[in-house]
C-alpha positions as CSV (number, residue, x, y, z in Angstrom):
1,M,127.5,100.0,98.7
2,P,126.0,97.3,101.0
3,T,126.2,97.9,104.7
4,P,126.0,95.4,107.6
5,E,122.5,96.5,108.3
6,S,121.4,96.1,104.6
7,I,122.9,92.6,104.5
8,L,121.3,91.7,107.8
9,K,117.9,92.6,106.5
10,S,118.1,91.6,102.8
11,I,119.9,88.3,103.2
12,F,119.2,87.1,106.8
13,G,115.8,88.8,107.3
14,Y,116.6,90.4,110.7
15,D,115.8,94.0,111.5
16,T,118.3,94.5,114.3
17,F,121.6,93.0,115.5
18,K,121.8,91.1,118.7
19,P,124.1,92.5,121.5
20,L,127.7,92.9,120.4
21,Q,127.2,91.6,116.8
22,R,127.5,95.1,115.2
23,E,130.6,96.0,117.3
24,I,132.3,92.7,116.3
25,I,131.5,93.2,112.6
26,T,132.9,96.8,112.7
27,N,136.1,95.5,114.3
28,V,136.5,92.8,111.6
29,Q,135.8,95.3,108.8
30,A,138.6,97.4,110.2
31,R,140.8,94.3,109.7
32,R,141.5,93.8,113.4
33,D,142.0,90.2,114.7
34,T,139.1,89.5,116.9
35,L,138.3,87.0,119.7
36,V,134.6,86.4,120.2
37,V,133.2,84.6,123.2
38,M,129.4,84.4,122.9
39,P,127.0,81.9,124.4
40,T,125.2,79.3,122.4
41,G,122.4,81.0,120.6
42,G,124.0,84.5,120.9
43,G,124.5,84.7,117.1
44,K,128.2,84.0,116.6
45,S,127.8,82.8,113.0
46,L,126.5,86.2,111.7
47,T,129.6,88.0,113.0
48,Y,131.7,86.3,110.3
49,Q,129.0,85.7,107.7
50,V,128.1,89.4,107.3
51,P,131.8,90.5,106.9
52,A,132.2,87.6,104.4
53,L,129.6,89.3,102.2
54,L,131.1,92.7,102.6
55,F,134.7,91.7,101.8
56,D,135.8,91.2,98.1
57,G,137.7,88.0,98.7
58,L,137.1,84.6,100.2
59,T,136.2,83.8,103.8
60,V,137.5,80.5,105.2
61,V,135.6,79.1,108.2
62,V,137.4,76.4,110.2
63,S,134.9,74.0,111.9
64,P,135.5,70.7,113.6
65,L,132.3,68.9,112.8
66,I,131.0,67.7,109.4
67,A,127.3,68.0,110.6
68,L,127.9,71.7,111.6
69,M,129.5,72.6,108.2
70,K,126.7,70.9,106.2
71,D,124.0,72.5,108.3
72,Q,125.5,76.0,108.0
73,V,126.2,75.7,104.2
74,E,122.7,74.4,103.5
75,Q,121.2,77.4,105.5
76,L,123.4,79.9,103.6
77,N,122.6,78.3,100.2
78,A,118.9,78.5,101.0
79,L,119.4,82.3,101.6
80,G,121.1,82.6,98.3
81,V,124.6,82.9,99.7
82,P,127.2,81.0,97.7
83,A,129.0,78.8,100.2
84,V,130.6,75.3,100.0
85,F,132.4,72.9,102.3
86,L,135.3,70.5,101.8
87,N,135.4,67.4,104.0
88,S,135.5,63.6,103.9
89,S,131.8,63.2,103.5
90,L,132.0,64.4,99.8
91,S,132.5,62.1,96.8
92,Q,135.5,62.8,94.6
93,E,133.3,64.6,92.0
94,E,131.6,66.7,94.7
95,Y,134.9,67.6,96.3
96,Q,136.3,68.8,92.9
97,A,133.2,70.7,92.0
98,N,133.4,72.6,95.3
99,M,137.2,73.2,94.8
100,D,136.3,74.7,91.3
101,S,133.6,76.9,92.8
102,V,136.1,78.4,95.2
103,K,138.8,78.7,92.6
104,S,136.5,80.6,90.2
105,G,135.5,83.1,92.9
106,Q,131.9,81.9,92.7
107,S,131.8,80.9,96.4
108,K,132.2,83.6,99.1
109,L,132.5,81.2,102.1
110,L,134.5,78.0,102.3
111,Y,134.0,75.7,105.4
112,V,136.8,73.3,106.2
113,A,138.0,71.0,109.0
114,P,141.3,72.0,110.5
115,E,143.1,68.9,109.2
116,T,141.8,69.7,105.6
117,L,143.0,73.3,105.8
118,L,146.5,72.0,106.7
119,T,146.9,69.9,103.5
120,P,149.1,71.0,100.6
121,R,146.2,70.7,98.2
122,I,144.1,73.3,100.1
123,Y,147.1,75.6,100.8
124,S,147.8,75.6,97.0
125,L,144.2,76.5,96.3
126,L,144.1,79.4,98.8
127,S,147.5,80.7,97.7
128,S,146.0,81.5,94.3
129,L,143.1,83.5,95.8
130,K,142.5,86.7,97.8
131,L,141.8,85.4,101.4
132,D,140.2,88.2,103.4
133,L,138.9,86.5,106.5
134,L,139.9,83.3,108.4
135,A,137.2,82.5,111.0
136,I,138.1,79.8,113.5
137,D,134.9,78.4,115.1
138,E,135.0,76.3,118.3
139,A,138.3,78.1,119.1
140,H,138.5,76.6,122.6
141,C,139.8,73.5,120.8
142,I,143.1,75.4,120.4
143,S,143.8,75.5,124.1
144,E,145.2,72.7,126.2
145,W,143.2,74.1,129.0
146,G,140.0,73.9,127.0
147,H,137.5,71.1,127.6
148,D,137.9,69.8,124.0
149,F,141.6,70.3,123.0
150,R,142.5,69.2,119.5
151,P,146.2,69.2,118.5
152,E,145.4,70.0,114.8
153,Y,143.8,73.2,116.0
154,R,147.1,74.3,117.5
155,Q,148.7,74.2,114.0
156,L,146.3,76.8,112.7
157,V,148.8,79.5,113.7
158,D,150.9,78.3,110.7
159,V,148.0,79.1,108.4
160,R,147.8,82.6,109.9
161,R,151.5,83.1,109.1
162,K,151.0,82.0,105.5
163,F,148.2,84.5,104.9
164,P,149.2,87.6,106.9
165,S,146.9,89.9,105.0
166,A,143.7,88.0,106.1
167,V,142.0,89.2,109.2
168,C,141.5,86.4,111.8
169,M,138.6,85.7,114.0
170,A,138.5,83.1,116.9
171,L,135.0,82.2,118.1
172,T,133.7,80.1,120.9
173,A,130.7,79.7,123.2
174,T,132.7,78.5,126.2
175,A,136.1,79.9,127.3
176,T,137.4,80.6,130.8
177,P,139.8,83.6,131.2
178,R,142.7,81.2,131.0
179,V,141.5,79.6,127.8
180,R,140.9,83.0,126.2
181,A,144.4,84.1,127.0
182,D,145.8,80.9,125.5
183,I,143.8,81.3,122.3
184,A,145.0,84.8,121.8
185,A,148.6,83.9,122.5
186,S,148.5,80.8,120.2
187,L,147.1,82.7,117.3
188,G,149.4,85.6,117.8
189,F,146.7,88.2,118.4
190,T,148.6,91.3,119.2
191,Q,145.7,93.6,120.1
192,S,143.2,92.9,122.8
193,N,140.2,93.0,120.6
194,E,138.1,90.7,122.7
195,F,134.3,90.7,122.7
196,L,132.8,88.9,125.7
197,A,129.0,88.6,125.8
198,S,127.1,87.9,129.0
199,F,126.9,84.1,129.8
200,N,123.6,84.6,131.6
201,R,120.6,83.0,129.9
202,D,117.8,84.1,132.2
203,N,115.1,82.2,130.4
204,L,116.6,78.9,131.4
205,F,115.4,77.2,134.6
206,I,118.4,75.3,136.0
207,E,118.0,72.3,138.3
208,V,120.2,69.6,139.7
209,A,118.6,66.6,141.3
210,P,120.1,63.6,143.1
211,K,120.1,60.7,140.6
212,R,118.1,57.9,142.4
213,E,115.8,56.3,139.9
214,P,116.9,58.0,136.7
215,I,114.4,56.3,134.3
216,A,111.4,57.1,136.6
217,Q,112.7,60.6,137.2
218,T,113.0,61.2,133.5
219,L,109.5,59.9,132.8
220,R,108.1,62.1,135.5
221,F,109.9,65.1,134.1
222,L,108.7,64.5,130.6
223,E,105.0,64.5,131.7
224,N,105.3,68.3,132.0
225,F,106.5,68.6,128.4
226,K,104.0,66.7,126.3
227,D,104.6,67.2,122.6
228,Q,107.5,69.6,123.1
229,S,111.1,69.4,121.8
230,G,113.9,68.3,124.1
231,I,117.4,66.8,124.2
232,I,118.6,64.1,126.6
233,Y,122.3,63.7,127.0
234,C,123.9,60.4,128.1
235,F,127.5,59.4,128.8
236,S,127.6,56.3,126.6
237,R,126.2,55.0,123.3
238,K,124.7,52.0,125.1
239,Q,122.9,54.2,127.5
240,V,121.6,56.3,124.6
241,D,120.1,53.2,122.8
242,E,118.6,51.8,126.0
243,L,117.0,55.1,127.1
244,A,115.6,55.8,123.6
245,A,114.1,52.3,123.5
246,T,112.5,52.8,126.9
247,L,111.0,56.2,126.0
248,A,109.7,54.7,122.7
249,R,107.9,52.0,124.7
250,H,106.3,54.8,126.7
251,K,104.9,56.2,123.4
252,Y,107.3,59.1,123.2
253,S,108.4,60.3,119.7
254,V,112.2,59.7,120.2
255,R,115.3,59.1,118.1
256,P,118.9,58.1,119.2
257,Y,122.0,59.9,118.1
258,H,125.6,58.8,118.6
259,A,128.9,58.1,116.7
260,G,128.2,54.4,116.6
261,L,125.2,54.8,114.2
262,E,125.5,54.8,110.4
263,D,126.0,58.3,109.0
264,S,122.7,58.1,107.1
265,D,120.8,57.0,110.3
266,R,122.4,59.8,112.3
267,R,121.6,62.4,109.6
268,R,118.0,61.1,109.3
269,N,117.5,61.2,113.1
270,Q,118.9,64.7,113.4
271,E,116.8,66.1,110.5
272,A,113.7,64.5,112.0
273,F,114.3,66.3,115.3
274,I,115.0,69.6,113.6
275,R,111.8,69.4,111.5
276,D,109.8,68.4,114.6
277,D,109.0,65.0,113.2
278,A,110.6,63.6,116.3
279,Q,110.0,65.2,119.7
280,I,113.0,64.0,121.7
281,I,116.6,63.2,120.7
282,V,118.6,61.0,123.1
283,A,122.3,61.6,122.4
284,T,125.9,61.5,123.4
285,I,127.8,64.8,123.3
286,A,128.3,64.2,119.6
287,F,125.0,65.9,119.0
288,G,124.1,69.6,118.9
289,M,127.1,71.7,117.9
290,G,125.9,74.3,115.4
291,I,122.3,72.9,115.4
292,N,120.0,75.9,115.1
293,K,116.7,74.8,116.6
294,P,115.0,77.6,118.5
295,N,112.1,75.7,120.2
296,V,114.0,73.2,122.4
297,R,112.0,73.4,125.7
298,F,114.1,71.1,127.8
299,V,117.6,69.6,128.2
300,I,118.1,66.6,130.5
301,H,121.6,65.5,131.5
302,F,120.9,61.8,132.3
303,D,124.6,61.5,133.2
304,L,127.2,63.9,134.6
305,P,129.0,66.1,131.9
306,K,132.8,66.0,132.0
307,S,133.1,69.8,132.4
308,I,131.2,73.0,133.1
309,E,132.1,74.1,129.5
310,S,130.3,71.0,128.1
311,Y,127.4,71.4,130.5
312,Y,127.0,75.1,129.7
313,Q,127.2,74.5,125.9
314,E,124.6,71.7,126.1
315,I,122.0,73.6,128.2
316,G,122.6,76.5,125.8
317,R,120.7,74.5,123.2
318,A,117.5,75.1,125.1
319,G,115.3,78.2,124.7
320,R,117.1,79.9,121.8
321,D,113.8,81.6,121.0
322,G,114.0,83.4,124.3
323,L,111.0,81.6,125.8
324,P,111.3,79.6,129.1
325,A,113.1,76.3,129.0
326,H,114.0,73.8,131.7
327,C,117.5,72.2,132.2
328,L,117.7,69.2,134.5
329,L,120.9,67.5,135.6
330,L,120.6,64.1,137.4
331,Y,123.7,63.9,139.6
332,S,125.3,60.9,141.3
333,Y,128.8,60.6,142.7
334,G,129.0,57.2,140.9
335,D,128.9,59.1,137.6
336,A,131.9,61.2,138.7
337,S,133.8,58.1,139.6
338,K,133.1,56.6,136.2
339,I,134.5,59.7,134.5
340,R,137.5,59.7,136.8
341,Y,138.3,56.1,135.7
342,F,138.5,57.3,132.0
343,I,140.6,60.3,133.0
344,D,143.1,57.9,134.6
345,Q,143.8,56.4,131.2
346,K,144.9,59.7,129.8
347,E,148.5,61.1,129.6
348,E,149.7,64.3,131.2
349,P,149.0,67.3,130.9
350,E,145.6,66.3,129.6
351,R,144.9,64.2,132.7
352,S,145.5,67.1,135.1
353,A,143.3,69.5,133.0
354,S,140.5,66.8,132.9
355,Y,140.6,66.4,136.7
356,Q,140.3,70.1,137.1
357,H,137.3,70.3,134.8
358,L,135.6,67.3,136.6
359,D,136.2,68.8,140.1
360,A,134.7,72.1,139.0
361,M,131.7,70.2,137.6
362,T,131.1,68.2,140.8
363,R,131.5,71.3,143.1
364,Y,128.8,73.0,140.9
365,A,126.5,70.0,141.1
366,E,126.8,69.7,144.9
367,G,126.5,73.5,145.6
368,N,123.6,75.0,147.5
369,I,123.9,78.6,146.3
370,C,122.2,80.2,143.2
371,R,123.3,78.0,140.2
372,R,124.1,81.1,138.2
373,K,126.8,82.4,140.6
374,P,129.4,79.6,140.1
375,L,128.3,79.0,136.5
376,L,129.0,82.6,135.4
377,S,132.0,83.0,137.8
378,Y,133.6,80.0,136.0
379,F,133.7,82.1,132.8
380,G,134.9,85.2,134.6
381,E,131.6,86.9,135.0
382,T,130.0,88.1,138.2
383,F,126.3,87.5,138.9
384,A,125.2,90.3,141.3
385,Q,121.7,89.2,142.2
386,E,121.1,87.4,145.4
387,N,118.2,85.3,144.0
388,C,117.9,84.6,140.3
389,G,114.4,83.1,140.7
390,T,115.0,80.6,138.0
391,C,117.1,77.8,139.6
392,D,116.3,75.0,142.1
393,N,118.4,76.5,144.9
394,C,116.9,80.0,144.7
395,N,113.4,78.4,144.6
396,S,113.8,76.1,147.5
397,E,113.6,76.6,151.3
398,P,117.0,76.9,153.0
399,A,118.1,73.4,154.2
400,D,118.5,72.7,157.9
401,Q,122.1,72.8,159.0
402,Q,123.5,69.9,161.1
403,D,126.8,69.6,162.9
404,I,128.3,66.4,161.5
405,T,131.9,67.0,162.8
406,V,132.1,64.0,165.1
407,A,130.7,61.6,162.4
408,V,133.2,63.0,159.8
409,Q,136.1,62.5,162.3
410,K,135.0,58.9,162.8
411,L,134.8,58.3,159.0
412,L,138.1,59.9,158.2
413,S,139.8,58.1,161.1
414,C,138.5,54.8,159.7
415,V,139.7,55.6,156.2
416,K,143.1,56.3,157.6
417,R,143.4,53.2,159.8
418,S,142.2,50.9,157.0
419,G,145.0,52.1,154.7
420,E,143.2,54.6,152.5
421,R,142.6,52.1,149.8
422,F,139.0,50.8,150.3
423,G,135.8,52.1,148.8
424,A,133.0,53.8,150.7
425,A,130.9,50.7,151.2
426,H,133.7,48.8,152.9
427,V,134.5,51.7,155.2
428,V,130.9,52.0,156.1
429,D,130.8,48.3,156.9
430,I,133.7,48.7,159.3
431,L,132.1,51.7,161.0
432,L,128.8,49.7,161.4
433,G,130.6,46.7,162.9
434,S,129.6,44.3,160.1
435,K,130.8,40.7,160.2
436,N,131.3,40.0,156.6
437,E,134.1,37.9,154.9
438,K,136.0,40.9,153.6
439,I,136.3,42.5,157.0
440,E,137.6,39.3,158.5
441,K,140.0,38.7,155.6
442,Y,141.7,42.1,156.2
443,R,141.3,41.8,160.0
444,H,139.4,45.1,160.1
445,H,137.3,43.9,163.0
446,E,140.5,44.5,165.1
447,L,140.6,48.2,164.2
448,S,139.8,50.8,166.9
449,T,137.2,52.3,164.5
450,Y,135.3,49.0,164.1
451,G,131.7,49.5,165.1
452,I,132.1,53.2,166.3
453,G,129.5,54.4,163.7
454,R,126.6,52.2,164.8
455,N,124.7,55.2,166.3
């Protein structure tokens, strides 16, 4: 009889399991519902792929991204593992061929999007088969408190009810204690079979720098990574295109990646990056989920991420080979204001949750203690070391402390007296005693705080 160890060696080519992988597989083999929280690069995929090859029946993997499914199925097929996916990227003939492969018992793993799994056609297919394992990847999408809530994920509990004999796994790289509890409650996990790997990636150097001249800062940073692989994340498609064009002009091997590109262009650019035909990928957050590229030496956040979960997931794509990698975040308060504007357009309760995520992100960026302490604490883990040695704050001299109490009192008094509705620049103009048109229009030169900040 095959064992997890024999499958690990003969199929995947590894001699030993990574931390927690063996315990998780044992738990799943015992048919216990299992929640897995494991950082990017920790080896989550193997924890359901190995049991899939040990069980007699079918394993269904729920995944939100077409690129991720395609990537994993191609990798499995290359290893000789019969796996297929069903999603909108397939032609009618390909879709039917994959359906037939599942129906005949030829395929051991079926990858589907949640909305596909919820269709009568797929339910009918699965009802005629022995479903042994339901693995829900990116399970934080289930929780309204997660950074990427998707309503269709919430409906997966119905699938669980329809296939009670199948063991269920929920897997994610980013989940706070609150989100973990919500996932377990939503899926009806009755036992506390939760496996939580350490979130600390000690080979990553973490740096946050004030965003002053972002293009110049990026070019200076890249001088230290000649001919090495890296990802640069931007907030908007337009910014991706502009930055990629700028880097190309500076003779960097670079490709853009965002949802506005044609599918074929996106796929071509991604594959060029994975094969090392392109050194740098400039992308929106659409890029990276499930991409298994071990030699990424740097990740730059050109713009502020919307949440610590997103940030952590994105820096986790660096240094998967265990070698040192550098993660730089360029931070400006203007970026936070831009995100806040988009949050204002949302409905409750999503708006409140998004504000909480953004506030946590800005507190992290502005902090002056070891970067790992608040990062790991956010995910419910304590970092005991005083100095990690691999972040900007731990490697810099302590900043001189200044008492700015009086200046802050003047500022807040001016904000209050001007009606709490003007931006920072206008408040500063009042405090400096400026004589511009806007100040005279609102008669702010008559305020008691006018000119009190000149010194």
